[in-house]
C-alpha positions in Angstrom: 0.0 0.0 0.0 1.5 3.3 -1.0 1.6 6.1 1.6 0.9 9.6 0.5 3.7 12.1 0.8 3.7 13.7 4.2 1.5 11.0 5.7 2.8 9.2 8.8 1.3 6.5 11.0 2.2 4.3 13.8 0.8 0.8 14.4 1.5 -1.6 17.1 0.8 -5.2 16.2 1.8 -8.8 16.7 2.1 -11.0 19.7 3.0 -9.9 23.2 6.6 -10.9 22.7 6.7 -9.9 19.0 5.0 -6.6 19.1 5.4 -4.1 16.3 5.2 -0.3 16.1 4.8 1.1 12.6 5.7 4.7 11.7 6.9 6.8 8.8 6.5 10.0 6.8 6.8 8.6 3.3 7.5 5.1 4.5 6.4 3.0 7.5 8.6 1.4 10.1 8.4 -1.9 12.0 9.6 -2.0 15.6 9.6 -5.5 17.0 10.0 -5.8 20.7 11.4 -9.3 20.6 15.0 -10.5 21.0 17.8 -10.4 23.6 18.9 -7.0 22.4 15.4 -5.5 22.5 13.4 -3.9 19.7 14.1 -4.2 16.0 13.3 -1.5 13.4 12.6 -2.3 9.8 10.9 -0.6 6.9 7.6 -2.0 5.7 5.9 -1.5 2.4 2.5 -1.8 3.9 0.9 -1.1 7.2 -2.6 -1.5 8.6 -4.2 1.9 9.0 -6.6 3.0 11.7 -10.2 2.6 10.7 -12.7 5.4 11.5 -15.5 4.3 13.9 -19.1 4.9 12.9 -20.7 8.0 14.4 -22.3 9.4 16.4 -20.0 8.0 19.1 -21.1 7.3 22.7 -18.5 6.3 25.2 -19.9 8.3 28.2 -18.7 7.4 31.7 -20.8 5.3 33.9 -23.7 6.9 35.8 -23.1 6.9 39.5 -25.8 4.9 41.3 -25.5 7.1 44.4 -25.3 10.4 42.4 -26.6 13.5 44.2 -27.7 16.5 42.2 -25.1 18.8 40.5 -27.6 20.3 38.2 -26.4 23.9 38.5 -22.7 22.9 38.1 -23.5 20.7 35.0 -25.4 23.4 33.3 -22.7 26.0 34.0 -20.0 23.6 32.6 -22.0 22.9 29.4 -22.8 26.6 28.9 -19.2 27.5 29.4 -18.0 24.9 26.9 -20.6 25.9 24.3 -19.5 29.6 24.5 -15.7 29.1 24.8 -15.2 25.7 23.1 -13.8 24.3 26.3 -14.4 24.2 30.0 -12.0 23.3 32.8 -13.7 21.9 35.9 -11.2 22.0 38.7 -11.1 21.5 42.4 -9.4 19.6 45.3 -9.3 15.8 45.3 -12.6 14.2 46.4 -14.7 17.3 45.7 -16.8 15.4 43.0 -15.3 16.3 39.7 -15.9 12.9 38.2 -19.5 13.0 39.3 -20.0 16.4 37.6 -18.4 15.1 34.4 -20.8 12.1 34.4 -23.7 14.4 35.0 -22.6 16.7 32.1 -22.3 13.7 29.7 -25.8 12.6 30.3 -27.4 16.0 29.9 -29.6 16.2 26.7 -27.5 19.2 25.5 -24.3 17.1 25.5 -25.4 15.1 22.4 -25.8 18.2 20.2 -22.6 17.7 18.2 -22.7 15.5 15.1 -20.0 13.0 16.1 -21.4 12.4 19.6 -19.7 12.1 23.0 -16.4 10.6 23.9 -14.9 10.0 27.3 -11.1 9.9 28.0 -10.0 8.8 31.5 -6.6 10.5 31.5 -5.7 9.2 35.0 -2.9 11.8 35.4 -1.1 10.3 32.4 1.4 12.2 30.2 0.1 14.1 27.2 1.0 11.5 24.6 -0.9 8.8 26.5 -3.9 11.1 26.5 -3.6 11.9 22.8 -3.5 8.2 22.0 -6.6 7.5 24.2 -8.4 10.4 22.4 -7.5 9.1 19.0 -8.7 5.6 19.9 -12.1 7.0 20.7 -12.5 8.0 17.0 -10.6 5.2 15.3 -10.3 1.4 15.5 -6.6 1.1 16.0 -6.4 -2.6 16.3 -4.8 -4.5 19.2 -2.1 -3.6 20.1 -3.1 -0.1 19.0 -2.0 2.0 16.0 -0.6 5.4 16.6 -0.2 8.5 14.3 2.3 11.2 14.8 1.1 14.3 16.5 0.9 16.2 13.2 -1.1 13.4 11.5 -3.3 13.0 14.6 -4.3 16.7 14.3 -5.1 16.2 10.6 -7.2 13.1 11.3 -9.2 14.8 14.1 -9.4 18.3 12.7 -12.9 18.0 11.3 -14.4 15.9 14.1 -17.2 17.5 16.1 -17.9 15.8 19.4 -18.1 16.6 23.1 -14.8 15.3 24.6 -15.0 14.6 28.3 -11.5 14.3 29.9 -11.2 13.2 33.5 -7.9 13.5 35.5 -6.1 15.8 33.1 -3.0 16.7 35.1 -0.7 18.3 32.5 0.8 21.8 32.2 -1.0 24.6 30.4 1.0 24.2 27.1 0.3 20.5 27.0 -3.4 21.1 27.8 -3.6 23.6 24.9 -2.0 21.0 22.6 -4.7 18.5 23.6 -7.4 21.0 22.7 -5.6 21.9 19.4 -5.4 18.2 18.4 -9.2 18.1 17.8 -9.9 21.8 17.0 -13.5 21.1 16.0 -14.5 19.4 19.2 -15.8 20.8 22.4 -13.8 19.9 25.5 -14.8 19.5 29.1 -11.7 18.6 31.2 -11.4 18.0 35.0 -8.2 18.6 36.9 -7.1 19.3 40.4 -5.6 22.7 39.6 -6.7 24.9 36.7 -4.6 23.6 33.7 -6.6 24.6 30.6 -6.0 28.4 30.5 -7.7 28.8 27.1 -10.9 27.4 28.5 -13.7 28.7 30.7 -12.8 27.9 34.3 -15.4 26.3 36.6 -14.1 25.9 40.1 -16.0 23.1 41.9 -17.0 23.8 45.5 -18.7 21.6 48.1 -22.3 20.5 47.9 -25.2 22.6 48.9 -26.6 21.5 52.3 -29.6 19.7 51.1 -27.5 17.5 48.8 -24.9 17.0 51.5 -27.6 15.7 53.8 -28.5 13.2 51.1 -25.0 11.8 51.3 -25.3 11.4 55.0 -28.5 9.4 54.6 -26.9 7.3 51.9 -24.1 6.3 54.2 -26.5 5.6 57.1 -28.7 3.6 54.8 -31.8 5.3 56.2 -33.4 8.7 56.6 -32.2 11.1 59.3 -34.4 11.4 62.3 -35.5 14.8 63.5 -33.0 14.6 66.4 -30.1 13.7 64.1 -30.7 16.4 61.5 -29.1 19.3 63.4 -26.0 17.3 64.1 -25.8 16.2 60.4 -26.2 19.8 59.3 -23.3 20.9 61.6 -21.2 18.1 60.3 -21.8 19.0 56.6 -21.2 22.7 57.2 -18.0 22.0 59.2 -16.7 20.0 56.2 -17.9 22.7 53.7 -20.0 20.2 51.8 -16.9 18.2 50.7 -18.5 15.0 49.5 -15.6 12.6 50.2 -15.0 13.9 53.7 -18.7 13.8 54.5 -18.9 10.1 53.4 -15.7 9.1 55.2 -16.8 10.8 58.5 -20.3 9.3 58.5 -19.1 5.8 57.4 -16.5 5.8 60.2 -19.1 6.8 62.8 -21.5 4.2 61.4 -19.0 1.4 61.6 -17.8 2.4 65.0 -21.3 2.8 66.4 -20.8 6.5 67.2 -23.4 9.3 66.7 -23.3 12.1 64.2 -22.6 14.4 67.1 -19.5 12.4 68.0 -18.5 12.4 64.3 -18.7 16.2 64.2 -16.4 16.4 67.2 -13.7 14.3 65.5 -13.2 16.2 62.3 -9.4 16.6 62.5 -8.2 15.0 59.2 -5.3 13.4 61.0 -7.8 11.4 63.0 -8.6 9.4 59.9 -5.0 8.0 60.0 -4.8 7.8 63.8 -7.8 5.5 63.9 -6.4 2.9 61.6 -5.3 -0.6 62.7 -1.8 -1.7 62.0 -3.0 -3.8 59.1 -4.9 -0.9 57.6 -1.9 1.3 57.9 0.3 -1.2 56.2 -2.1 -1.6 53.2 -2.6 2.1 52.8 1.2 2.6 53.0 1.7 0.0 50.2 -0.8 1.9 48.0 0.8 5.2 48.8 4.3 3.9 48.0 3.0 3.2 44.5 1.8 6.8 44.2 -1.8 5.9 45.3 -2.4 3.3 42.6 -4.2 1.7 40.9 -2.1 -1.2 42.1 -2.9 -4.8 41.3 -4.0 -7.1 44.1 -1.1 -9.5 43.5 1.4 -6.6 43.9 -0.3 -5.4 47.1 0.2 -8.8 48.6 4.0 -8.4 47.9 4.1 -4.8 49.3 2.5 -5.5 52.7 3.0 -8.2 55.3 -0.7 -8.4 55.9 -2.0 -11.9 55.3 -5.7 -11.2 54.6 -5.2 -8.2 52.3 -8.6 -8.6 50.7 -10.4 -8.5 54.0 -8.6 -5.3 55.0 -9.3 -3.8 51.6 -13.0 -4.5 51.9 -13.1 -2.6 55.2 -11.2 0.3 53.8 -13.4 0.5 50.7 -16.5 0.5 52.9 -15.1 3.6 54.6 -14.2 5.2 51.3 -10.5 5.1 52.0 -9.7 3.0 48.9 -11.5 2.6 45.6 -11.8 -0.8 43.8 -11.0 -1.3 40.1 -11.2 -5.0 40.4 -8.7 -6.6 40.8 -6.9 -3.3 41.4 -7.1 -0.7 44.1 -6.3 3.0 44.6 -6.3 5.4 47.5 -9.1 7.9 47.8 -7.8 11.1 46.3 -7.4 13.3 49.4 -5.5 10.5 51.3 -2.2 10.5 49.3 -1.0 14.0 50.3 -2.1 13.4 53.9 -0.2 10.1 54.1 2.9 11.6 52.5 2.8 14.5 54.9 2.6 12.3 58.0 4.2 9.0 57.2 7.8 8.2 56.2 7.3 6.0 53.1 10.9 5.6 52.1 11.2 2.0 53.3 7.9 1.1 51.6 9.0 2.8 48.3 12.3 1.0 48.3 10.5 -2.3 48.8 8.1 -1.4 46.0 10.8 -0.3 43.7 12.8 -3.5 44.1 9.6 -5.6 43.7 8.5 -3.9 40.5 12.1 -4.0 39.0 12.3 -7.8 39.7 8.8 -8.4 38.5 9.2 -6.3 35.3 12.4 -8.1 34.4 10.7 -11.5 34.8 7.7 -10.4 32.7 9.5 -8.1 30.2 7.3 -7.2 27.3 4.1 -8.6 28.8 1.0 -6.4 28.9 0.6 -6.7 32.7 3.5 -4.2 33.0 1.6 -1.6 31.0 -1.4 -2.2 33.3 0.8 -1.2 36.2 1.8 2.1 34.5 0.8 4.4 37.3 2.9 2.7 39.9 5.8 2.1 37.6 6.0 5.7 36.4 5.6 7.1 39.9 8.3 4.8 41.3 10.6 5.8 38.5 10.1 9.5 39.4 10.8 8.8 43.0 13.9 6.7 42.2 15.2 9.5 40.0 14.6 12.1 42.7 16.2 10.1 45.5 19.3 8.7 43.8 18.2 5.1 43.4 19.8 5.0 40.0 20.6 1.3 39.8 16.9 0.4 40.4 15.7 3.2 38.1 17.8 1.8 35.3 16.6 -1.7 35.9 12.9 -0.8 36.1 13.0 1.7 33.2 14.7 -0.7 30.9 12.4 -3.6 31.9 9.2 -1.6 31.5 10.2 0.0 28.2 8.9 -2.7 25.8 5.5 -3.0 27.4 4.9 0.7 27.5 5.9 1.1 23.9 3.8 -1.9 22.7 0.7 -0.7 24.6 0.8 2.7 22.9 1.5 4.6 26.2 4.0 6.8 24.4 4.2 9.5 27.0 5.0 7.0 29.8 7.4 5.3 27.5 9.3 8.5 27.0 9.3 9.3 30.7 10.9 5.9 31.5 13.6 6.5 28.9 14.4 9.9 30.3 14.7 8.5 33.8 17.2 5.8 32.6 19.1 8.5 30.6 19.5 10.8 33.6 20.4 7.9 36.0 23.0 6.5 33.5 24.7 9.9 33.2 24.8 10.4 37.0 26.4 7.0 37.5 28.7 7.3 34.6 27.1 4.3 33.0 27.8 4.8 29.3 26.0 1.7 28.3 22.8 2.8 30.0 23.2 6.3 28.6 23.7 5.0 25.0 20.7 2.6 25.4 18.5 5.6 26.5 19.6 7.8 23.7 18.9 5.0 21.2 15.4 4.6 22.7 14.7 8.3 22.8 15.6 8.5 19.1 13.1 5.6 18.5 10.4 7.5 20.4 11.0 10.6 18.5 10.8 8.8 15.2 7.5 7.3 16.2 5.9 10.4 17.7 7.5 13.5 16.3 9.0 12.4 12.9 12.3 11.2 11.7 14.1 14.5 11.8 13.7 14.7 15.5 15.4 11.3 15.9 18.7 12.0 14.3 20.6 13.8 17.1 19.9 11.2 19.7 20.7 8.3 17.4 23.9 9.9 16.3 24.9 10.5 19.9 24.0 6.9 20.7 26.2 5.7 17.8 29.2 7.7 18.9 28.9 6.6 22.5 28.6 3.0 21.6 31.6 3.3 19.4 33.6 4.8 22.3 32.8 2.0 24.7 33.3 -0.8 22.1 29.7 -1.9 21.9 29.9 -3.2 18.4 26.5 -4.8 18.2 24.8 -1.7 19.6 26.8 0.5 17.3 25.8 -1.5 14.2 22.2 -1.4 15.3 22.2 2.4 15.7 24.1 2.9 12.4 21.4 1.0 10.5 18.7 2.9 12.4 20.2 6.1 11.3 20.2 4.9 7.7 16.5 4.1 8.0 15.6 7.4 9.6 17.6 9.4 7.1 15.5 7.6 4.4 12.4 8.9 6.1 13.7 12.4 6.4 14.8 12.4 2.8 11.5 11.0 1.6 13.4 8.2 -0.2 13.3 4.5 0.2 15.6 4.4 3.2 17.9 1.5 4.0 16.1 -1.8 4.2 16.8 -4.7 6.4 16.2 -5.1 10.1 17.7 -2.9 12.8 18.3 -3.3 16.5 16.5 -0.5 18.5 16.3 -2.3 21.8 
């Protein structure tokens, strides 16, 4: 299949241990993640292309069964998005942003655009992960997924007209603007902790009105409030400024401990949440916090905590809204992570988690389970880089690299590469530095275009020549030949190339 000049696409295909990333401007490239040396790059004459999905689209988030009314906020968000093209709902963790987005998506006005409604759970992922998720809402990309360059992605999405609902968008203002520009004809509603979309109408989310806050109290009690309880419930809700999560947690704890709402109102110090935990509960929460709050798979939690009956402890913590279940995965309730980090020393737990994930990722190199643990892997890599755990950072980054690339999580893939590069330079580990430069060039060829890959690949070639890594040097030299073929618009240099 001929590819039009200027066109460029990326596809990831093949088995778990023989995955392929396809990219190119005038040609396409095959990156196989199999082999002792890592990935292989080769030119292909043909590549499967993403297939547009039929419209109108509808991937709205689930309705919350215990939803309380946010009618005024939903209408304000929709109106702001209609007038400005985008609205940024922001507020502190646990304030109810996801609930508002759900309410927005099910409003009749939300379906006004021709291509429908799409939902992107960003989950605090890097920009390129979010861009990939957005693209997959409009195109069938196969499994593993196809991926266009940023430039082609903008062309493919330019004429789309849909309401795009993005939850957990924790990127900088410039990256947020790039997300909006990637689908210029769409209307965006994005939720974040801090205001991040500066070219959008800002809607700061506050606590619930009293009448709706009282509904939460009744939901947690499982019954209506008595006349005697109502004044205490009102004082509790007002003291917590209508914060939904804090109201639920306080009432659930009082309910499980057999205390009255009056007692609950007298114990509103946030630190009391942590002080009241059992040793087993503290251990499980510390394990989750060590991984950045999750989601963390149950099997990993068993390794990160000495508690024998982890599931029983998790059930109790979930009943009190301290953890959320994404079966079989768990995460901390949003407000808990900063409170735990402020009060507990997590260094020992993080060292244990870092060693565990490095060992596990090396054993399961290239398998999709590693990509499923992306939040914990990336956060542990960040911590390792910040605290000088360079050996472990290099091990984990290199072991996670194939799965992140093969799953289309290109932002997380790049972040892992950057951590290995910095750690290798600090340690004076030329082999790790050369590997990371090689991989960064591969990433650039896939996401940005061949011209952006040349400098890193040339640096990797020179460094490998200096240290006598003949096999690596040969791989990089052939990669350079292929990438120069892309840049020149020619046929490039055929054959297969080690990219690692």
